[in-house]
C-alpha positions as CSV (number, residue, x, y, z in Angstrom):
1,X,139.6,104.1,75.5
2,X,142.6,104.2,77.8
3,X,143.8,107.8,78.6
4,X,146.9,108.8,76.8
5,X,148.9,108.9,80.1
6,X,148.2,105.2,80.5
7,X,150.3,104.5,77.4
8,X,153.4,106.0,78.9
9,X,156.4,103.9,78.0
10,X,158.7,103.0,80.8
11,X,162.2,101.6,80.5
12,X,163.2,100.0,83.9
13,X,160.8,102.4,85.7
14,X,162.2,105.6,84.0
15,X,159.8,108.1,82.5
16,X,160.2,111.8,81.5
17,X,158.5,114.4,83.7
18,X,157.1,118.0,83.1
19,X,158.0,120.1,86.2
20,X,161.6,121.3,85.7
21,X,163.6,123.8,83.9
22,X,167.2,124.3,82.8
23,X,169.5,126.7,84.6
24,X,172.2,129.0,83.0
25,X,175.0,127.0,84.7
26,X,174.0,123.8,83.0
27,X,172.2,122.3,85.9
28,X,168.4,121.4,85.9
29,X,166.0,122.6,88.6
30,X,163.2,120.3,89.6
31,X,160.0,122.3,90.1
32,X,157.8,119.6,91.6
33,X,158.2,120.5,95.3
34,X,159.5,123.5,97.2
35,X,162.9,121.9,97.6
36,X,163.7,123.0,94.1
37,X,166.6,120.6,93.8
38,X,169.3,121.8,91.3
39,X,171.1,118.8,89.9
40,X,173.6,117.9,87.3
41,X,173.4,115.1,84.7
42,X,173.4,111.7,86.5
43,X,172.5,113.2,89.9
44,X,169.3,112.5,91.9
45,X,167.2,115.0,93.9
46,X,166.6,114.8,97.6
47,X,163.7,112.6,97.1
48,X,166.0,109.9,95.5
49,X,163.4,108.9,92.8
50,X,163.7,112.0,90.5
51,X,167.0,112.3,88.6
52,X,168.6,114.3,85.8
53,X,169.0,112.2,82.7
54,X,169.7,113.4,79.1
55,X,169.3,117.0,80.2
56,X,165.9,116.7,81.9
57,X,164.2,115.4,85.1
58,X,162.9,111.8,85.0
59,X,161.0,109.7,87.4
60,X,162.9,106.4,88.1
61,X,160.3,104.4,89.9
62,X,157.4,104.3,87.5
63,X,155.5,101.0,87.8
64,X,157.6,99.8,90.7
65,X,156.4,99.4,94.3
66,X,157.6,98.4,97.7
67,X,154.6,96.1,98.0
68,X,150.8,96.0,98.0
69,X,148.5,95.3,100.9
70,X,144.7,95.6,101.6
71,X,144.2,97.8,104.7
72,X,141.1,99.2,106.4
73,X,140.5,102.8,105.2
74,X,140.7,103.9,108.9
75,X,144.4,103.0,108.9
76,X,145.3,105.8,106.5
77,X,143.8,107.4,108.8
78,X,140.5,108.4,107.2
79,X,137.4,108.2,109.5
80,X,134.9,110.1,107.3
81,X,135.6,108.5,103.9
82,X,133.8,105.3,103.2
83,X,134.1,103.9,106.7
84,X,134.8,100.2,107.1
85,X,135.9,99.7,103.5
86,X,139.1,98.0,102.3
87,X,141.7,100.0,100.4
88,X,144.5,98.6,98.3
89,X,147.7,100.4,99.6
90,X,151.1,100.8,98.0
91,X,154.1,103.0,98.0
92,X,157.5,103.3,96.3
93,X,160.8,104.5,97.7
94,X,162.2,107.9,98.8
95,X,160.6,111.1,100.2
96,X,161.0,114.8,99.6
97,X,161.2,115.5,103.4
98,X,163.8,114.2,105.8
99,X,161.8,113.7,108.9
100,X,164.0,112.5,111.7
101,X,161.0,110.8,113.4
102,X,159.8,109.0,110.3
103,X,157.7,105.9,111.2
104,X,158.1,104.4,107.7
105,X,161.8,105.1,107.3
106,X,162.6,101.7,105.9
107,X,160.7,102.6,102.7
108,X,160.6,106.4,102.6
109,X,164.3,106.8,103.3
110,X,165.4,103.9,101.2
111,X,168.2,104.4,98.7
112,X,168.0,100.8,97.5
113,X,166.2,100.0,94.3
114,X,165.8,96.4,95.6
115,X,163.2,97.8,98.0
116,X,160.9,98.1,94.9
117,X,160.2,94.4,94.7
118,X,156.7,94.5,93.2
119,X,156.1,95.7,89.7
120,X,152.7,96.8,88.5
121,X,151.3,98.9,85.7
122,X,148.5,101.3,86.5
123,X,145.8,99.2,84.8
124,X,147.0,96.1,86.8
125,X,146.5,98.0,90.1
126,X,143.0,99.2,89.1
127,X,142.1,95.6,88.0
128,X,143.4,94.2,91.2
129,X,141.5,96.7,93.4
130,X,138.3,95.9,91.5
131,X,138.8,92.1,91.7
132,X,139.6,92.2,95.4
133,X,136.5,94.3,96.3
134,X,138.4,97.4,97.3
135,X,136.5,100.7,97.2
136,X,139.8,102.6,96.8
137,X,143.5,102.6,96.2
138,X,145.8,104.4,98.7
139,X,149.1,106.0,97.7
140,X,150.9,105.7,101.0
141,X,154.0,104.5,103.0
142,X,156.0,107.2,101.3
143,X,154.8,110.4,99.8
144,X,153.0,110.0,96.5
145,X,153.8,113.5,95.3
146,X,157.3,112.3,94.4
147,X,155.9,109.6,92.1
148,X,153.5,112.1,90.7
149,X,153.3,110.7,87.2
150,X,152.8,107.1,88.4
151,X,150.2,108.0,91.0
152,X,148.2,110.1,88.5
153,X,148.2,107.3,85.9
154,X,147.1,104.8,88.5
155,X,144.3,107.2,89.6
156,X,143.2,107.6,86.0
157,X,142.9,103.8,85.6
158,X,141.1,103.5,88.9
159,X,138.6,106.2,88.0
160,X,137.6,104.4,84.9
161,X,136.6,101.5,87.1
162,X,134.9,103.5,89.8
163,X,137.7,103.0,92.3
164,X,138.5,105.9,94.5
165,X,142.0,107.3,95.0
166,X,143.4,108.3,98.4
167,X,146.6,110.3,98.9
168,X,148.5,110.0,102.2
169,X,150.8,113.0,101.9
170,X,152.8,115.7,103.6
171,X,151.4,118.2,101.1
172,X,154.8,119.4,100.2
173,X,154.3,120.3,96.5
174,X,154.3,123.3,94.3
175,X,151.1,125.0,93.0
176,X,151.1,123.8,89.4
177,X,151.8,120.1,89.9
178,X,149.5,120.3,93.0
179,X,146.6,121.1,90.7
180,X,147.3,118.3,88.4
181,X,147.9,115.7,91.2
182,X,144.8,116.4,93.2
183,X,142.6,116.5,90.2
184,X,142.8,112.8,90.3
185,X,142.5,112.2,94.0
186,X,139.2,111.7,95.9
187,X,140.5,111.9,99.4
188,X,143.7,112.9,101.2
189,X,145.1,112.6,104.6
190,X,147.7,115.4,105.0
191,X,150.4,115.3,107.6
192,X,150.4,118.6,109.4
193,X,153.6,117.7,111.2
194,X,153.8,120.7,113.5
195,X,152.8,124.3,113.5
196,X,156.1,126.2,113.6
197,X,158.6,126.7,110.8
198,X,161.3,125.9,113.2
199,X,159.9,122.4,113.7
200,X,159.7,121.8,109.9
201,X,163.2,123.2,109.4
202,X,165.0,121.3,112.2
203,X,163.3,118.0,112.0
204,X,162.0,117.7,108.4
205,X,164.3,120.0,106.3
206,X,161.3,121.8,105.0
207,X,159.0,124.7,105.7
208,X,155.4,125.1,107.1
209,X,153.9,127.6,104.7
210,X,153.8,125.4,101.6
211,X,151.9,122.8,103.6
212,X,149.4,125.4,104.8
213,X,148.9,126.6,101.2
214,X,148.2,123.0,100.0
215,X,145.6,122.6,102.8
216,X,143.8,125.8,101.9
217,X,143.9,124.9,98.2
218,X,142.4,121.4,98.9
219,X,139.6,122.6,101.1
220,X,138.7,125.8,99.2
221,X,139.2,124.9,95.6
222,X,138.7,121.1,95.2
223,X,136.2,118.4,96.0
224,X,138.9,116.2,97.6
225,X,137.8,115.0,101.1
226,X,140.5,116.1,103.5
227,X,141.6,114.9,107.0
228,X,144.7,115.9,108.9
229,X,147.2,114.0,111.0
230,X,149.7,115.3,113.5
231,X,152.2,112.9,115.1
232,X,152.8,114.4,118.6
233,X,156.4,114.2,119.7
234,X,157.1,114.9,123.4
235,X,158.8,118.3,123.8
236,X,158.7,119.2,120.1
237,X,155.2,119.9,118.9
238,X,152.9,119.0,121.8
239,X,152.8,122.2,123.8
240,X,149.4,123.8,124.6
241,X,150.4,126.9,122.8
242,X,151.2,125.1,119.6
243,X,148.1,123.0,119.7
244,X,146.0,126.1,120.4
245,X,147.5,127.9,117.4
246,X,147.2,124.9,115.1
247,X,143.6,124.0,115.9
248,X,142.5,127.7,115.8
249,X,144.1,128.0,112.4
250,X,142.4,124.9,111.1
251,X,138.9,126.2,112.1
252,X,139.6,129.7,110.8
253,X,141.1,128.7,107.5
254,X,139.7,125.2,106.7
255,X,136.5,125.2,108.7
256,X,135.2,123.1,111.6
257,X,134.4,120.0,109.6
258,X,138.0,119.0,108.7
259,X,138.8,116.0,111.0
260,X,142.0,116.1,112.9
261,X,144.0,113.0,114.1
262,X,146.5,113.3,116.9
263,X,148.7,110.2,116.9
264,X,151.3,108.8,119.2
265,X,155.0,108.9,118.4
266,X,157.2,105.9,119.2
267,X,161.0,106.1,119.1
268,X,162.2,105.4,115.6
269,X,164.8,106.3,112.9
270,X,166.9,109.2,114.2
271,X,164.9,110.0,117.3
272,X,165.4,106.8,119.3
273,X,166.3,108.9,122.4
274,X,162.8,110.4,122.7
275,X,160.0,108.8,124.8
276,X,156.8,107.5,123.4
277,X,153.9,109.9,123.5
278,X,151.7,109.4,126.6
279,X,148.0,108.8,125.9
280,X,147.3,111.8,128.1
281,X,149.0,114.0,125.6
282,X,146.7,112.8,122.8
283,X,143.6,113.3,125.0
284,X,144.8,116.8,125.8
285,X,145.3,117.7,122.2
286,X,141.9,116.3,121.3
287,X,140.3,118.4,124.0
288,X,142.0,121.5,122.8
289,X,140.8,120.9,119.3
290,X,137.2,120.4,120.4
291,X,137.3,123.5,122.6
292,X,138.5,125.5,119.6
293,X,135.6,124.4,117.4
294,X,137.0,121.3,115.6
295,X,134.0,119.1,115.3
296,X,135.8,115.8,114.7
297,X,139.0,115.2,116.6
298,X,140.6,111.8,117.1
299,X,143.5,110.0,118.9
300,X,145.6,107.4,117.1
301,X,148.3,104.8,117.6
302,X,146.8,104.0,121.0
303,X,143.8,102.0,122.1
304,X,141.2,104.7,123.0
305,X,137.6,103.9,122.0
306,X,136.4,107.3,123.0
307,X,139.1,109.1,121.0
308,X,138.6,106.8,118.0
309,X,134.8,107.2,117.6
310,X,132.8,109.8,115.8
311,X,130.2,111.9,117.6
312,X,127.4,114.1,116.4
313,X,128.5,117.7,116.8
314,X,125.0,118.8,117.6
315,X,123.6,116.2,120.1
316,X,126.6,114.2,121.1
317,X,125.3,110.8,120.0
318,X,127.9,108.2,118.9
319,X,127.6,108.2,115.1
320,X,130.4,105.7,114.4
321,X,131.9,103.6,117.2
322,X,135.4,102.3,116.7
323,X,137.6,99.8,118.5
324,X,141.0,100.1,116.8
325,X,140.0,99.6,113.2
326,X,136.7,97.7,113.9
327,X,133.4,99.5,113.6
328,X,130.7,99.0,116.2
329,X,128.0,101.6,116.5
330,X,126.5,103.0,113.2
331,X,124.0,105.8,113.8
332,X,124.0,107.6,110.4
333,X,121.1,107.8,108.1
334,X,121.5,106.7,104.5
335,X,122.4,110.3,103.5
336,X,125.0,110.8,106.3
337,X,122.9,112.5,109.0
338,X,122.6,111.8,112.7
339,X,119.6,109.4,113.1
340,X,118.7,111.1,116.4
341,X,118.7,114.9,115.7
342,X,119.2,115.0,112.0
343,X,122.4,117.1,112.0
344,X,124.7,116.3,109.1
345,X,128.0,114.5,109.6
346,X,130.7,115.8,107.3
347,X,132.3,113.2,105.1
348,X,131.7,110.8,102.2
349,X,129.4,108.0,103.4
350,X,127.5,105.1,101.8
351,X,124.1,104.0,103.2
352,X,125.8,101.2,105.2
353,X,129.4,100.8,106.5
354,X,131.9,98.4,105.0
355,X,132.7,95.2,106.9
356,X,136.4,94.9,106.3
357,X,137.3,95.3,110.0
358,X,141.0,95.3,111.0
359,X,142.4,92.8,108.6
360,X,145.7,93.4,106.7
361,X,146.0,91.3,103.6
362,X,149.2,91.3,101.5
363,X,148.6,91.1,97.7
364,X,150.7,89.8,94.8
365,X,150.0,92.1,91.9
366,X,151.5,89.7,89.3
367,X,148.4,87.5,89.9
368,X,146.3,90.3,88.3
369,X,148.5,91.1,85.3
370,X,146.8,90.9,81.9
């Protein structure tokens, strides 16, 4: 039987939500994320997709997407979750952070409902993923916490069909909705955008501590597979001191098995006057992480086979070779151990890797509607 949430009625993408309360001055406060937007009737929150209608907070983008595409799971990036498999990816519009360096700003910063050109109910997405041979569905391009209700309903439908759910998120969410959201996720790549509150405040209009709390919650209290990504911006979050502090915190609070991805910034959105990140910066960050005990550290957005591949933390053998998003070497046993020394490799693996490669395949969801 379909779960109750799957029968949620939507009028033009608008559905009621749970995480809000009324204020004495007549406004309504949204309690989904630490922004705590306080808005009047007819106004929208910072994220753009949650609004005050008829005295409560509604989601305005339920069942509406900016488009669907099959990607390699490594593009999320997730290197230790079903490597080589295809994942059906989609997002909506808006975001609850205002990152000046956003690399997906055309969608995440959109204030145009026309951006949401592809409509799909949760069951349609799950059916499409199954029909297309995707092992998972990724909620990405913009942050899925802001389309909380839609993402959860899609994940419910996917779980009924054995399809995994992957959240690509900044982790900027309050404790109660966080529990409900991640109950339905199987893996998450969390953007740890920097490691100072000044960075989050100046460049993202947010704060660091809620993100750290989300990370600790995920690793300590859930079964969600977690990987981290940090976009390194020259002169902003790439100093040795900050990288030392960040990687030491990860090992101490999350453990050595949480993979870290250090990716290259390119000038975009409101930071067009900044230079692109040199490959040497990514290599330095990876080295610092490894020195501090992170077992799996990667470079991204550059061609670096050494920095893209997975190595055994015990004997150093290449476990999974990567060239961009193509897999080469595969030296894991059927149960995810190094086939040379027997040391376990942290992650979620199947006996053999997927063969999707580096393809990107747009999908028309209307072809899968019932």
